[in-house]
Structure formats: C-alpha cells, structure tokens
N, C-alpha and C positions, 0 to 999 in steps of 0.2 A: 635499579632505578624504578620508581613507582609507575612511570609512564609505560615502560615495557611490561611490567606486571599486569597492568590494566589491559594492554593489548593482548597479552598471552591469555588472560581470562576470556577475552572475546574469542580467541582461537579455540579454546577449550569448549566454550558454550556452543559453538556450531557443531562440534563433534558430538557433544552430549545430546543435542536436539535430534541429531540424525541417527545415532547409534545406541543410545541407552533407552531401551523400551520402558524402563521404570521412571524416566523423566516425564514430568507432567505434560510438557509440550510435544513430546515425541510423536503423538498421533497427528500433529500438524506438519511434521517434517519427515522423519524416518518412516513413520507409519504411512505416509503418502508416497514413499519412494524417493524422497529428497536425500541426496548424499553430498558428501564433500568430494570435490574432484580429486583425481589421483595425485596431482601435483601437491595438493595441500593435505591430503590424508595423512594425519599424524606427522606432518613435516612443518614445524613452526618456522624454520628458516625460509622455506619457499613462500609461505604465507606472508611472513614479514617482508620479504623482498618484493613481493607483488603489491602489498596493500599498505604498508606502514606509512609511506609518503603521503597517502590520501587521508589518513586518519587523524582526527583531533579528539581530545578528551571530550566526552559527552556525546559523541556520535556512535551510532550503532551500525552494525553491518546489515545491509539490505540487499535482497535478491531482486533485481530489476524485474525479472519474470518469475513470479511466484511458483510456477510449475517446473522450473529448472533447478539444477543443483547449485551448490556453492562453488563458484569458480571465478577466476579473474575476469572472465568475459561477462559474467552475470552479477557481479557484486560491486556495490558502491557503499559509501558511508552516508548516513542520513540522520537527521534529528528525529525524535519520536513523532513530531507532528508530520514530517514528511513521510515517515513510515506508515502512519495511520491512513495516508492517502493511497497506499499501495497494498491494500488488503484484498483478499479474494472476495470478501463479503461486500465490498463497496459497490454501489450502483452508480453508473456513469450516465450522464446525459450530454447530448450534443445540441448546442443551440447556436444557430448562425455560424456553423462551421467550427465552433470551439467546444472541445470535450473536457468536462470536469466531473469530479465526483460530486454527489449531492451536497455534501458538507461545504465544498468549495463554492458551489452555486449559492448556497444560503449565505455564506460569508460575503460573496460578491454583491448580492442584492441587499445585504444587511437585514436579513429576515431570520426568524427563528428556525433552526434546523429541524427540531422535533415537529413543529407545526407543518413544515413543508413535507417532511417524511410521512406524517400521518395523513395529510390530504391525499397524497399519491397512493400510499399503501392501503389505507383503510377506507377512504372515501372514493377511491377509484377516479380521482380527478387527474387530468393530464398534467404533465410537468409544466407546460406553458400556462395553463389555467391556474394552477396552484401558485406559480410565481406571481401572476397578475393579481390574484386574490390577496396574497400576503403583502405584496409590494405596493399595490394600489397607486401606481404612478403612471400616468398616460405615456410618459417617455419610454417606458419599458413594457407597454402593452403589446404582447406578441400576437401576431395573427396565427390562425390555425395553420398547421403545417407539420412536416415530418420530424418530430422529435425522435432522436435515436437513443434508445435506452440499452445500455450494455452492462454486463458484469465483467469482472476480470477474466472469468472463464469462458465468456462468450455472450451471445445476444440473448436477452430475455424479453418477454412481452408481458 
C-alpha cells in the first residue's frame, strides 16, 4: 500500500536526521542532541501504532518542543505552514495578551512581513510602532506599553 510506504518513509527520515551525520539536516537534529525515543528507535511497529491514526497524506511530523526528542508525547502532524510557525528562529511578540510569531502578526494586520521585520530589526522601531506605521489605521493604534518579544529558545531584547 502506497500510504504505508509514505508513512514508513517519514519514520526513516526522523532516524536519518537524528543518526546520520552525513545527512544535510543532521546538524539541526542529531547534531543538537535530538534523538528518537527508545520506543520508536528502529521500531516501525511502535511508531505506526502510536502515530498512524493521526497522520494524513501531505502532513509532516512536527516536534512540539523543538529542543526535545521525537516521542509520542512531543510529536504531532502538521502542514508545512504550521511547521514554519514552530521554528527556533521565529521571533514572537505578545500584544494585548495574545502571542504570535511575527509572520502571523503581519498576516493578521494585512501588512507586508518583510517591511515589518525590517522596521523592527534594522530601524530599531518597536513592534507596536512598526505595526502602527505600516497599518496606519486609528483602530489599531496601540499605546506604548510592554511588548513581550521572545524566541522559541527564550527571551530576547
């Protein structure tokens, strides 16, 4: 069955990322100490038993916490777009109690992501001021206050 072959290929890919130092992406997985849990290590039957019911063709395996191993407790299936929101390099902002990555905020306010990023990164404009400048709508004119800026690995300033 081709569906099982695709799922098996996914199983193989997580092992390759974690244990094959010649693999291009190894440095982001095995090179950082990411492993496959004991239950799944070279055991497709267990992996299939734990995860096959959640998987649909087109979805990729995603570690919820990027600093933890591949395991039933830390893995879900996600689209490429969803995965792009769970990268260590993403910068997160909190506004009025809601936390999103910068790309999601740009989408939310219907403003250009690169323009928003450049104002914050290279012009040293605060998140709120950059949103106000690009959105230019009095309904979303945020007053000064505590923007919380975080990366997946912790707080940055």
